[in-house]
Steps between C-alpha positions, in 0.01 A plus 500: 500500500641839409439821684419799288730788573539822315825561318570783744542244779760287324877508486692794637186708553336223701812459713519875558134509604559213744800672659339844522180351637689311769709802595196731490295274723788457745579871524131589514439251778795628701390863456148410610641321807722793601211741451271284711755476780565875488128577506427265789798619704417865444138450600610308809744770607241768430244318713758459777581872497131588510431249778796609712451875468124527468350797323829691516681253271199403288589729206854358487384140537226540242736678261756221526234234449361681195845551349582131546173401334587731210840335460332160501253604231774655288719192513199286409455705181872484420500124556207458261677712240816290528299181464314639199827604337644155563197348329549737204169671563497838332314819551537764764225528756372838601394560858 
């Protein structure tokens, strides 16, 4: 039984797509992991500051938590872009 593949997935091009896909998925996964850790740690520290200082430290704690969540969201978008590039998906997305 033969598997139908397009000519763009054969030979050197197919090998290049395999390598870039593997690298893209690996880098994207690592970026997503680092962003998740950064976001969780920042929110935890922000909650600790708010809890320890009460209303006096709430703006600082909330600001840190919000900034960490922003970093997490940004790295998630970068990770998706790296994975898309590795899969040879074209087209810029507008936000």
